[in-house]
Structure formats: structure tokens, C-alpha cells
PDB file as gemmi writes it, atoms N, CA and C in Angstrom:
CRYST1    1.000    1.000    1.000  90.00  90.00  90.00 P 1                      
ATOM      1  N   MET A   1     107.575 -26.340 101.127  1.00  0.00           N  
ATOM      2  CA  MET A   1     106.873 -26.084  99.886  1.00  0.00           C  
ATOM      3  C   MET A   1     107.761 -25.224  98.995  1.00  0.00           C  
ATOM      4  N   GLU A   2     107.850 -25.577  97.735  1.00  0.00           N  
ATOM      5  CA  GLU A   2     108.685 -24.838  96.803  1.00  0.00           C  
ATOM      6  C   GLU A   2     108.065 -23.478  96.479  1.00  0.00           C  
ATOM      7  N   PRO A   3     108.894 -22.488  96.127  1.00  0.00           N  
ATOM      8  CA  PRO A   3     108.366 -21.167  95.772  1.00  0.00           C  
ATOM      9  C   PRO A   3     107.508 -21.227  94.510  1.00  0.00           C  
ATOM     10  N   GLY A   4     106.616 -20.256  94.359  1.00  0.00           N  
ATOM     11  CA  GLY A   4     105.777 -20.187  93.175  1.00  0.00           C  
ATOM     12  C   GLY A   4     106.593 -19.867  91.939  1.00  0.00           C  
ATOM     13  N   SER A   5     106.073 -20.237  90.779  1.00  0.00           N  
ATOM     14  CA  SER A   5     106.708 -19.918  89.507  1.00  0.00           C  
ATOM     15  C   SER A   5     105.618 -19.601  88.490  1.00  0.00           C  
ATOM     16  N   ILE A   6     106.017 -19.084  87.365  1.00  0.00           N  
ATOM     17  CA  ILE A   6     105.064 -18.662  86.342  1.00  0.00           C  
ATOM     18  C   ILE A   6     104.190 -19.814  85.846  1.00  0.00           C  
ATOM     19  N   ASP A   7     104.709 -21.028  85.855  1.00  0.00           N  
ATOM     20  CA  ASP A   7     103.957 -22.143  85.273  1.00  0.00           C  
ATOM     21  C   ASP A   7     103.380 -23.132  86.276  1.00  0.00           C  
ATOM     22  N   ASN A   8     103.412 -22.823  87.580  1.00  0.00           N  
ATOM     23  CA  ASN A   8     102.838 -23.785  88.523  1.00  0.00           C  
ATOM     24  C   ASN A   8     101.519 -23.296  89.122  1.00  0.00           C  
ATOM     25  N   LEU A   9     100.634 -22.823  88.282  1.00  0.00           N  
ATOM     26  CA  LEU A   9      99.313 -22.371  88.695  1.00  0.00           C  
ATOM     27  C   LEU A   9      98.378 -23.575  88.815  1.00  0.00           C  
ATOM     28  N   SER A  10      97.793 -23.757  89.976  1.00  0.00           N  
ATOM     29  CA  SER A  10      96.889 -24.873  90.223  1.00  0.00           C  
ATOM     30  C   SER A  10      95.442 -24.416  90.041  1.00  0.00           C  
ATOM     31  N   ILE A  11      94.730 -25.047  89.109  1.00  0.00           N  
ATOM     32  CA  ILE A  11      93.332 -24.719  88.828  1.00  0.00           C  
ATOM     33  C   ILE A  11      92.445 -25.654  89.631  1.00  0.00           C  
ATOM     34  N   LEU A  12      91.565 -25.083  90.456  1.00  0.00           N  
ATOM     35  CA  LEU A  12      90.648 -25.876  91.265  1.00  0.00           C  
ATOM     36  C   LEU A  12      89.295 -26.070  90.579  1.00  0.00           C  
ATOM     37  N   TYR A  13      88.886 -25.069  89.802  1.00  0.00           N  
ATOM     38  CA  TYR A  13      87.581 -25.106  89.130  1.00  0.00           C  
ATOM     39  C   TYR A  13      87.650 -24.176  87.925  1.00  0.00           C  
ATOM     40  N   GLN A  14      86.987 -24.569  86.826  1.00  0.00           N  
ATOM     41  CA  GLN A  14      86.946 -23.709  85.655  1.00  0.00           C  
ATOM     42  C   GLN A  14      85.619 -23.884  84.946  1.00  0.00           C  
ATOM     43  N   SER A  15      85.021 -22.761  84.570  1.00  0.00           N  
ATOM     44  CA  SER A  15      83.799 -22.770  83.769  1.00  0.00           C  
ATOM     45  C   SER A  15      83.911 -21.620  82.772  1.00  0.00           C  
ATOM     46  N   SER A  16      82.851 -21.372  82.045  1.00  0.00           N  
ATOM     47  CA  SER A  16      82.885 -20.252  81.098  1.00  0.00           C  
ATOM     48  C   SER A  16      82.808 -18.906  81.810  1.00  0.00           C  
ATOM     49  N   ASP A  17      82.419 -18.914  83.084  1.00  0.00           N  
ATOM     50  CA  ASP A  17      82.282 -17.672  83.853  1.00  0.00           C  
ATOM     51  C   ASP A  17      83.376 -17.453  84.897  1.00  0.00           C  
ATOM     52  N   PHE A  18      83.947 -18.531  85.428  1.00  0.00           N  
ATOM     53  CA  PHE A  18      84.888 -18.413  86.538  1.00  0.00           C  
ATOM     54  C   PHE A  18      86.073 -19.361  86.398  1.00  0.00           C  
ATOM     55  N   ILE A  19      87.170 -18.939  86.991  1.00  0.00           N  
ATOM     56  CA  ILE A  19      88.293 -19.823  87.273  1.00  0.00           C  
ATOM     57  C   ILE A  19      88.564 -19.671  88.765  1.00  0.00           C  
ATOM     58  N   VAL A  20      88.692 -20.774  89.454  1.00  0.00           N  
ATOM     59  CA  VAL A  20      89.099 -20.741  90.861  1.00  0.00           C  
ATOM     60  C   VAL A  20      90.478 -21.374  90.908  1.00  0.00           C  
ATOM     61  N   VAL A  21      91.438 -20.608  91.419  1.00  0.00           N  
ATOM     62  CA  VAL A  21      92.820 -21.068  91.471  1.00  0.00           C  
ATOM     63  C   VAL A  21      93.259 -21.238  92.924  1.00  0.00           C  
ATOM     64  N   ASN A  22      94.276 -22.035  93.110  1.00  0.00           N  
ATOM     65  CA  ASN A  22      94.892 -22.181  94.420  1.00  0.00           C  
ATOM     66  C   ASN A  22      96.092 -21.230  94.449  1.00  0.00           C  
ATOM     67  N   LYS A  23      95.897 -20.042  95.062  1.00  0.00           N  
ATOM     68  CA  LYS A  23      96.962 -19.043  95.100  1.00  0.00           C  
ATOM     69  C   LYS A  23      98.103 -19.537  95.971  1.00  0.00           C  
ATOM     70  N   HIS A  24      99.302 -19.453  95.441  1.00  0.00           N  
ATOM     71  CA  HIS A  24     100.504 -19.871  96.155  1.00  0.00           C  
ATOM     72  C   HIS A  24     100.817 -18.849  97.243  1.00  0.00           C  
ATOM     73  N   TRP A  25     101.429 -19.273  98.320  1.00  0.00           N  
ATOM     74  CA  TRP A  25     101.696 -18.413  99.479  1.00  0.00           C  
ATOM     75  C   TRP A  25     102.648 -17.261  99.204  1.00  0.00           C  
ATOM     76  N   ASP A  26     103.488 -17.345  98.203  1.00  0.00           N  
ATOM     77  CA  ASP A  26     104.461 -16.274  97.963  1.00  0.00           C  
ATOM     78  C   ASP A  26     104.213 -15.520  96.658  1.00  0.00           C  
ATOM     79  N   VAL A  27     102.964 -15.514  96.189  1.00  0.00           N  
ATOM     80  CA  VAL A  27     102.624 -14.843  94.941  1.00  0.00           C  
ATOM     81  C   VAL A  27     101.583 -13.764  95.224  1.00  0.00           C  
ATOM     82  N   ARG A  28     101.887 -12.553  94.790  1.00  0.00           N  
ATOM     83  CA  ARG A  28     100.920 -11.456  94.909  1.00  0.00           C  
ATOM     84  C   ARG A  28      99.837 -11.642  93.850  1.00  0.00           C  
ATOM     85  N   ILE A  29      98.667 -11.094  94.116  1.00  0.00           N  
ATOM     86  CA  ILE A  29      97.574 -11.203  93.149  1.00  0.00           C  
ATOM     87  C   ILE A  29      97.870 -10.340  91.928  1.00  0.00           C  
ATOM     88  N   ASP A  30      98.268  -9.104  92.155  1.00  0.00           N  
ATOM     89  CA  ASP A  30      98.590  -8.199  91.053  1.00  0.00           C  
ATOM     90  C   ASP A  30      99.578  -7.155  91.554  1.00  0.00           C  
ATOM     91  N   SER A  31     100.164  -6.440  90.639  1.00  0.00           N  
ATOM     92  CA  SER A  31     101.105  -5.391  91.014  1.00  0.00           C  
ATOM     93  C   SER A  31     101.356  -4.491  89.821  1.00  0.00           C  
ATOM     94  N   LYS A  32     101.504  -3.210  90.103  1.00  0.00           N  
ATOM     95  CA  LYS A  32     101.885  -2.257  89.062  1.00  0.00           C  
ATOM     96  C   LYS A  32     103.370  -1.922  89.159  1.00  0.00           C  
ATOM     97  N   MET A  33     104.072  -2.587  90.066  1.00  0.00           N  
ATOM     98  CA  MET A  33     105.495  -2.339  90.245  1.00  0.00           C  
ATOM     99  C   MET A  33     106.281  -3.102  89.180  1.00  0.00           C  
ATOM    100  N   TRP A  34     107.195  -2.454  88.516  1.00  0.00           N  
ATOM    101  CA  TRP A  34     107.950  -3.056  87.420  1.00  0.00           C  
ATOM    102  C   TRP A  34     108.768  -4.258  87.860  1.00  0.00           C  
ATOM    103  N   TYR A  35     109.188  -4.288  89.115  1.00  0.00           N  
ATOM    104  CA  TYR A  35     110.048  -5.377  89.587  1.00  0.00           C  
ATOM    105  C   TYR A  35     109.262  -6.601  90.046  1.00  0.00           C  
ATOM    106  N   GLU A  36     107.949  -6.499  90.142  1.00  0.00           N  
ATOM    107  CA  GLU A  36     107.105  -7.636  90.515  1.00  0.00           C  
ATOM    108  C   GLU A  36     106.788  -8.440  89.260  1.00  0.00           C  
ATOM    109  N   LYS A  37     107.612  -9.395  88.952  1.00  0.00           N  
ATOM    110  CA  LYS A  37     107.432 -10.197  87.731  1.00  0.00           C  
ATOM    111  C   LYS A  37     106.435 -11.335  87.924  1.00  0.00           C  
ATOM    112  N   LEU A  38     106.459 -11.951  89.106  1.00  0.00           N  
ATOM    113  CA  LEU A  38     105.591 -13.097  89.365  1.00  0.00           C  
ATOM    114  C   LEU A  38     104.383 -12.663  90.188  1.00  0.00           C  
ATOM    115  N   THR A  39     103.229 -12.669  89.552  1.00  0.00           N  
ATOM    116  CA  THR A  39     101.962 -12.374  90.209  1.00  0.00           C  
ATOM    117  C   THR A  39     100.932 -13.381  89.716  1.00  0.00           C  
ATOM    118  N   LEU A  40      99.824 -13.461  90.406  1.00  0.00           N  
ATOM    119  CA  LEU A  40      98.743 -14.320  89.924  1.00  0.00           C  
ATOM    120  C   LEU A  40      98.260 -13.823  88.564  1.00  0.00           C  
ATOM    121  N   GLN A  41      98.244 -12.531  88.397  1.00  0.00           N  
ATOM    122  CA  GLN A  41      97.890 -11.928  87.115  1.00  0.00           C  
ATOM    123  C   GLN A  41      98.806 -12.452  86.005  1.00  0.00           C  
ATOM    124  N   SER A  42     100.121 -12.468  86.233  1.00  0.00           N  
ATOM    125  CA  SER A  42     101.043 -12.942  85.197  1.00  0.00           C  
ATOM    126  C   SER A  42     100.917 -14.448  84.985  1.00  0.00           C  
ATOM    127  N   GLN A  43     100.639 -15.201  86.046  1.00  0.00           N  
ATOM    128  CA  GLN A  43     100.425 -16.642  85.891  1.00  0.00           C  
ATOM    129  C   GLN A  43      99.191 -16.913  85.021  1.00  0.00           C  
ATOM    130  N   LEU A  44      98.105 -16.167  85.284  1.00  0.00           N  
ATOM    131  CA  LEU A  44      96.885 -16.347  84.488  1.00  0.00           C  
ATOM    132  C   LEU A  44      97.109 -15.958  83.027  1.00  0.00           C  
ATOM    133  N   LYS A  45      97.807 -14.845  82.790  1.00  0.00           N  
ATOM    134  CA  LYS A  45      98.087 -14.433  81.407  1.00  0.00           C  
ATOM    135  C   LYS A  45      98.976 -15.446  80.693  1.00  0.00           C  
ATOM    136  N   TYR A  46      99.887 -16.044  81.419  1.00  0.00           N  
ATOM    137  CA  TYR A  46     100.774 -17.065  80.838  1.00  0.00           C  
ATOM    138  C   TYR A  46      99.981 -18.315  80.470  1.00  0.00           C  
ATOM    139  N   ARG A  47      99.107 -18.756  81.382  1.00  0.00           N  
ATOM    140  CA  ARG A  47      98.356 -20.001  81.193  1.00  0.00           C  
ATOM    141  C   ARG A  47      97.144 -19.827  80.281  1.00  0.00           C  
ATOM    142  N   PHE A  48      96.466 -18.680  80.392  1.00  0.00           N  
ATOM    143  CA  PHE A  48      95.231 -18.434  79.639  1.00  0.00           C  
ATOM    144  C   PHE A  48      95.290 -17.083  78.920  1.00  0.00           C  
ATOM    145  N   PRO A  49      96.204 -16.896  77.986  1.00  0.00           N  
ATOM    146  CA  PRO A  49      96.306 -15.581  77.336  1.00  0.00           C  
ATOM    147  C   PRO A  49      95.012 -15.168  76.625  1.00  0.00           C  
ATOM    148  N   GLU A  50      94.263 -16.136  76.156  1.00  0.00           N  
ATOM    149  CA  GLU A  50      93.019 -15.846  75.437  1.00  0.00           C  
ATOM    150  C   GLU A  50      91.903 -15.349  76.354  1.00  0.00           C  
ATOM    151  N   LEU A  51      92.036 -15.538  77.657  1.00  0.00           N  
ATOM    152  CA  LEU A  51      91.002 -15.114  78.606  1.00  0.00           C  
ATOM    153  C   LEU A  51      91.258 -13.739  79.205  1.00  0.00           C  
ATOM    154  N   ALA A  52      92.441 -13.190  78.989  1.00  0.00           N  
ATOM    155  CA  ALA A  52      92.765 -11.863  79.530  1.00  0.00           C  
ATOM    156  C   ALA A  52      91.882 -10.812  78.863  1.00  0.00           C  
ATOM    157  N   ASP A  53      91.340  -9.915  79.664  1.00  0.00           N  
ATOM    158  CA  ASP A  53      90.445  -8.865  79.173  1.00  0.00           C  
ATOM    159  C   ASP A  53      91.190  -7.526  79.181  1.00  0.00           C  
ATOM    160  N   PRO A  54      91.493  -6.981  78.010  1.00  0.00           N  
ATOM    161  CA  PRO A  54      92.249  -5.725  77.947  1.00  0.00           C  
ATOM    162  C   PRO A  54      91.470  -4.527  78.500  1.00  0.00           C  
ATOM    163  N   ASP A  55      90.162  -4.684  78.705  1.00  0.00           N  
ATOM    164  CA  ASP A  55      89.350  -3.587  79.244  1.00  0.00           C  
ATOM    165  C   ASP A  55      89.431  -3.473  80.764  1.00  0.00           C  
ATOM    166  N   THR A  56      90.125  -4.405  81.411  1.00  0.00           N  
ATOM    167  CA  THR A  56      90.281  -4.340  82.862  1.00  0.00           C  
ATOM    168  C   THR A  56      91.700  -3.899  83.200  1.00  0.00           C  
ATOM    169  N   CYS A  57      91.863  -3.380  84.393  1.00  0.00           N  
ATOM    170  CA  CYS A  57      93.163  -2.858  84.822  1.00  0.00           C  
ATOM    171  C   CYS A  57      94.240  -3.941  84.826  1.00  0.00           C  
ATOM    172  N   TYR A  58      93.915  -5.113  85.329  1.00  0.00           N  
ATOM    173  CA  TYR A  58      94.907  -6.178  85.462  1.00  0.00           C  
ATOM    174  C   TYR A  58      94.704  -7.336  84.491  1.00  0.00           C  
ATOM    175  N   GLY A  59      93.720  -7.239  83.620  1.00  0.00           N  
ATOM    176  CA  GLY A  59      93.488  -8.297  82.650  1.00  0.00           C  
ATOM    177  C   GLY A  59      92.496  -9.347  83.122  1.00  0.00           C  
ATOM    178  N   PHE A  60      92.254  -9.376  84.422  1.00  0.00           N  
ATOM    179  CA  PHE A  60      91.315 -10.345  84.998  1.00  0.00           C  
ATOM    180  C   PHE A  60      90.522  -9.664  86.109  1.00  0.00           C  
ATOM    181  N   ARG A  61      89.338 -10.180  86.372  1.00  0.00           N  
ATOM    182  CA  ARG A  61      88.462  -9.633  87.417  1.00  0.00           C  
ATOM    183  C   ARG A  61      88.569 -10.522  88.657  1.00  0.00           C  
ATOM    184  N   PHE A  62      89.386 -10.096  89.603  1.00  0.00           N  
ATOM    185  CA  PHE A  62      89.550 -10.849  90.845  1.00  0.00           C  
ATOM    186  C   PHE A  62      88.352 -10.563  91.741  1.00  0.00           C  
ATOM    187  N   CYS A  63      87.665 -11.614  92.167  1.00  0.00           N  
ATOM    188  CA  CYS A  63      86.427 -11.463  92.932  1.00  0.00           C  
ATOM    189  C   CYS A  63      86.666 -11.122  94.398  1.00  0.00           C  
ATOM    190  N   HIS A  64      87.843 -11.397  94.896  1.00  0.00           N  
ATOM    191  CA  HIS A  64      88.194 -11.086  96.276  1.00  0.00           C  
ATOM    192  C   HIS A  64      89.708 -11.089  96.377  1.00  0.00           C  
ATOM    193  N   GLN A  65      90.228 -10.845  97.559  1.00  0.00           N  
ATOM    194  CA  GLN A  65      91.671 -10.754  97.766  1.00  0.00           C  
ATOM    195  C   GLN A  65      92.147 -11.784  98.782  1.00  0.00           C  
ATOM    196  N   LEU A  66      93.394 -12.159  98.668  1.00  0.00           N  
ATOM    197  CA  LEU A  66      94.098 -12.921  99.694  1.00  0.00           C  
ATOM    198  C   LEU A  66      95.414 -12.202  99.933  1.00  0.00           C  
ATOM    199  N   ASP A  67      95.846 -12.142 101.172  1.00  0.00           N  
ATOM    200  CA  ASP A  67      97.120 -11.503 101.480  1.00  0.00           C  
ATOM    201  C   ASP A  67      98.258 -12.193 100.744  1.00  0.00           C  
ATOM    202  N   PHE A  68      99.356 -11.456 100.574  1.00  0.00           N  
ATOM    203  CA  PHE A  68     100.531 -11.969  99.876  1.00  0.00           C  
ATOM    204  C   PHE A  68     100.975 -13.312 100.438  1.00  0.00           C  
ATOM    205  N   SER A  69     101.094 -13.427 101.739  1.00  0.00           N  
ATOM    206  CA  SER A  69     101.627 -14.652 102.342  1.00  0.00           C  
ATOM    207  C   SER A  69     100.560 -15.703 102.627  1.00  0.00           C  
ATOM    208  N   THR A  70      99.341 -15.488 102.140  1.00  0.00           N  
ATOM    209  CA  THR A  70      98.241 -16.429 102.353  1.00  0.00           C  
ATOM    210  C   THR A  70      98.001 -17.245 101.089  1.00  0.00           C  
ATOM    211  N   SER A  71      97.912 -18.550 101.250  1.00  0.00           N  
ATOM    212  CA  SER A  71      97.570 -19.411 100.124  1.00  0.00           C  
ATOM    213  C   SER A  71      96.104 -19.808 100.240  1.00  0.00           C  
ATOM    214  N   GLY A  72      95.533 -20.251  99.133  1.00  0.00           N  
ATOM    215  CA  GLY A  72      94.162 -20.726  99.174  1.00  0.00           C  
ATOM    216  C   GLY A  72      93.400 -20.427  97.908  1.00  0.00           C  
ATOM    217  N   ALA A  73      92.135 -20.797  97.925  1.00  0.00           N  
ATOM    218  CA  ALA A  73      91.275 -20.646  96.753  1.00  0.00           C  
ATOM    219  C   ALA A  73      90.961 -19.181  96.501  1.00  0.00           C  
ATOM    220  N   LEU A  74      91.113 -18.779  95.253  1.00  0.00           N  
ATOM    221  CA  LEU A  74      90.810 -17.410  94.853  1.00  0.00           C  
ATOM    222  C   LEU A  74      89.984 -17.463  93.573  1.00  0.00           C  
ATOM    223  N   CYS A  75      88.883 -16.748  93.569  1.00  0.00           N  
ATOM    224  CA  CYS A  75      87.934 -16.766  92.461  1.00  0.00           C  
ATOM    225  C   CYS A  75      88.215 -15.616  91.496  1.00  0.00           C  
ATOM    226  N   VAL A  76      88.228 -15.938  90.200  1.00  0.00           N  
ATOM    227  CA  VAL A  76      88.449 -14.955  89.139  1.00  0.00           C  
ATOM    228  C   VAL A  76      87.264 -15.031  88.188  1.00  0.00           C  
ATOM    229  N   ALA A  77      86.565 -13.904  88.015  1.00  0.00           N  
ATOM    230  CA  ALA A  77      85.444 -13.854  87.075  1.00  0.00           C  
ATOM    231  C   ALA A  77      85.982 -13.604  85.676  1.00  0.00           C  
ATOM    232  N   LEU A  78      85.382 -14.234  84.685  1.00  0.00           N  
ATOM    233  CA  LEU A  78      85.862 -14.121  83.315  1.00  0.00           C  
ATOM    234  C   LEU A  78      85.037 -13.173  82.453  1.00  0.00           C  
ATOM    235  N   ASN A  79      83.988 -12.570  83.044  1.00  0.00           N  
ATOM    236  CA  ASN A  79      83.190 -11.595  82.313  1.00  0.00           C  
ATOM    237  C   ASN A  79      82.493 -10.670  83.308  1.00  0.00           C  
ATOM    238  N   LYS A  80      81.924  -9.572  82.804  1.00  0.00           N  
ATOM    239  CA  LYS A  80      81.302  -8.577  83.680  1.00  0.00           C  
ATOM    240  C   LYS A  80      80.104  -9.130  84.447  1.00  0.00           C  
ATOM    241  N   THR A  81      79.291  -9.923  83.785  1.00  0.00           N  
ATOM    242  CA  THR A  81      78.110 -10.473  84.431  1.00  0.00           C  
ATOM    243  C   THR A  81      78.495 -11.367  85.611  1.00  0.00           C  
ATOM    244  N   ALA A  82      79.456 -12.244  85.388  1.00  0.00           N  
ATOM    245  CA  ALA A  82      79.928 -13.126  86.460  1.00  0.00           C  
ATOM    246  C   ALA A  82      80.553 -12.322  87.587  1.00  0.00           C  
ATOM    247  N   ALA A  83      81.313 -11.281  87.247  1.00  0.00           N  
ATOM    248  CA  ALA A  83      81.935 -10.442  88.271  1.00  0.00           C  
ATOM    249  C   ALA A  83      80.873  -9.751  89.120  1.00  0.00           C  
ATOM    250  N   GLY A  84      79.812  -9.262  88.483  1.00  0.00           N  
ATOM    251  CA  GLY A  84      78.722  -8.627  89.225  1.00  0.00           C  
ATOM    252  C   GLY A  84      78.024  -9.598  90.151  1.00  0.00           C  
ATOM    253  N   SER A  85      77.781 -10.808  89.678  1.00  0.00           N  
ATOM    254  CA  SER A  85      77.143 -11.827  90.512  1.00  0.00           C  
ATOM    255  C   SER A  85      78.028 -12.208  91.689  1.00  0.00           C  
ATOM    256  N   ALA A  86      79.309 -12.359  91.437  1.00  0.00           N  
ATOM    257  CA  ALA A  86      80.236 -12.704  92.518  1.00  0.00           C  
ATOM    258  C   ALA A  86      80.321 -11.564  93.528  1.00  0.00           C  
ATOM    259  N   TYR A  87      80.369 -10.327  93.045  1.00  0.00           N  
ATOM    260  CA  TYR A  87      80.417  -9.177  93.945  1.00  0.00           C  
ATOM    261  C   TYR A  87      79.205  -9.175  94.876  1.00  0.00           C  
ATOM    262  N   LYS A  88      78.020  -9.402  94.305  1.00  0.00           N  
ATOM    263  CA  LYS A  88      76.800  -9.442  95.119  1.00  0.00           C  
ATOM    264  C   LYS A  88      76.873 -10.568  96.140  1.00  0.00           C  
ATOM    265  N   GLY A  89      77.329 -11.746  95.711  1.00  0.00           N  
ATOM    266  CA  GLY A  89      77.437 -12.884  96.624  1.00  0.00           C  
ATOM    267  C   GLY A  89      78.425 -12.642  97.746  1.00  0.00           C  
ATOM    268  N   PHE A  90      79.571 -12.086  97.428  1.00  0.00           N  
ATOM    269  CA  PHE A  90      80.569 -11.806  98.470  1.00  0.00           C  
ATOM    270  C   PHE A  90      80.102 -10.687  99.392  1.00  0.00           C  
ATOM    271  N   SER A  91      79.376  -9.699  98.866  1.00  0.00           N  
ATOM    272  CA  SER A  91      78.946  -8.577  99.707  1.00  0.00           C  
ATOM    273  C   SER A  91      77.942  -9.006 100.770  1.00  0.00           C  
ATOM    274  N   VAL A  92      77.171 -10.055 100.495  1.00  0.00           N  
ATOM    275  CA  VAL A  92      76.235 -10.561 101.504  1.00  0.00           C  
ATOM    276  C   VAL A  92      76.758 -11.836 102.154  1.00  0.00           C  
ATOM    277  N   ARG A  93      78.044 -12.106 101.912  1.00  0.00           N  
ATOM    278  CA  ARG A  93      78.733 -13.263 102.484  1.00  0.00           C  
ATOM    279  C   ARG A  93      78.060 -14.589 102.109  1.00  0.00           C  
ATOM    280  N   ARG A  94      77.616 -14.664 100.852  1.00  0.00           N  
ATOM    281  CA  ARG A  94      77.020 -15.900 100.348  1.00  0.00           C  
ATOM    282  C   ARG A  94      77.550 -16.155  98.947  1.00  0.00           C  
ATOM    283  N   CYS A  95      78.701 -16.762  98.877  1.00  0.00           N  
ATOM    284  CA  CYS A  95      79.289 -17.053  97.576  1.00  0.00           C  
ATOM    285  C   CYS A  95      80.199 -18.255  97.722  1.00  0.00           C  
ATOM    286  N   GLY A  96      79.643 -19.429  97.713  1.00  0.00           N  
ATOM    287  CA  GLY A  96      80.411 -20.662  97.786  1.00  0.00           C  
ATOM    288  C   GLY A  96      80.478 -21.336  96.435  1.00  0.00           C  
ATOM    289  N   ALA A  97      81.068 -22.498  96.388  1.00  0.00           N  
ATOM    290  CA  ALA A  97      81.229 -23.233  95.132  1.00  0.00           C  
ATOM    291  C   ALA A  97      79.885 -23.523  94.478  1.00  0.00           C  
ATOM    292  N   ALA A  98      78.883 -23.881  95.255  1.00  0.00           N  
ATOM    293  CA  ALA A  98      77.564 -24.172  94.693  1.00  0.00           C  
ATOM    294  C   ALA A  98      76.965 -22.918  94.071  1.00  0.00           C  
ATOM    295  N   ASP A  99      77.183 -21.756  94.696  1.00  0.00           N  
ATOM    296  CA  ASP A  99      76.657 -20.507  94.157  1.00  0.00           C  
ATOM    297  C   ASP A  99      77.356 -20.148  92.848  1.00  0.00           C  
ATOM    298  N   ILE A 100      78.658 -20.357  92.763  1.00  0.00           N  
ATOM    299  CA  ILE A 100      79.403 -20.051  91.551  1.00  0.00           C  
ATOM    300  C   ILE A 100      78.929 -20.910  90.398  1.00  0.00           C  
ATOM    301  N   ARG A 101      78.674 -22.166  90.652  1.00  0.00           N  
ATOM    302  CA  ARG A 101      78.251 -23.061  89.579  1.00  0.00           C  
ATOM    303  C   ARG A 101      76.884 -22.685  89.014  1.00  0.00           C  
ATOM    304  N   THR A 102      76.055 -21.981  89.800  1.00  0.00           N  
ATOM    305  CA  THR A 102      74.709 -21.640  89.331  1.00  0.00           C  
ATOM    306  C   THR A 102      74.631 -20.270  88.697  1.00  0.00           C  
ATOM    307  N   ILE A 103      75.722 -19.522  88.717  1.00  0.00           N  
ATOM    308  CA  ILE A 103      75.706 -18.171  88.146  1.00  0.00           C  
ATOM    309  C   ILE A 103      75.740 -18.269  86.631  1.00  0.00           C  
TER     310      ILE A 103                                                      
END                                                                             
């Protein structure tokens, strides 16, 4: 598998409340380190600059985490209400694709 790049972000699902992306195995979700140029945060800002929220630390509300070397579906909330709903769903271990679509 080729290494991740700024423009190879795979979108699995998108609505007005959520984006679900396929996180690449060699891309960190976010970083405050100056030398970390490629992150999921930077990929999202590159692909969807209009969706970045300046009121959040990283510009996006990541609903959960995946380890650096782990690939897979990662949910990003696009507003506070969606983030709160996702947080509640993940905290009780009930937050699947069907639940996201109904939020």
C-alpha cells in the first residue's frame, strides 16, 4: 500500500453533520508538532477548507481515535450538536452507521 498524502483522503460517508473517512495507516489524526505536516487534520483542511471550525483546537471534532499505525473508519462531527450526539453514542458503545444517519 502506498504511503498517505495530502490529497488521498478517502471519504466513506458525508452528511451535513458528519464525515466518515478511511484513515490511512501512516497518518496521524492531529499533531501540534511543527514537523508533522501530514495529518488527518491537514487532509481535511485541504479537502474541505470551508468545513474547518476555527473555534476548535484542530479545526475538526474527531469523535474517536485510531492509533497512528491503524487504518479504518474514523468519524468527524461537523458541528457541536453532532459531536455531542456522537460522544453520547460512543460512551455507551452504541454509535454505528445507522445511528449516525439518524442524528
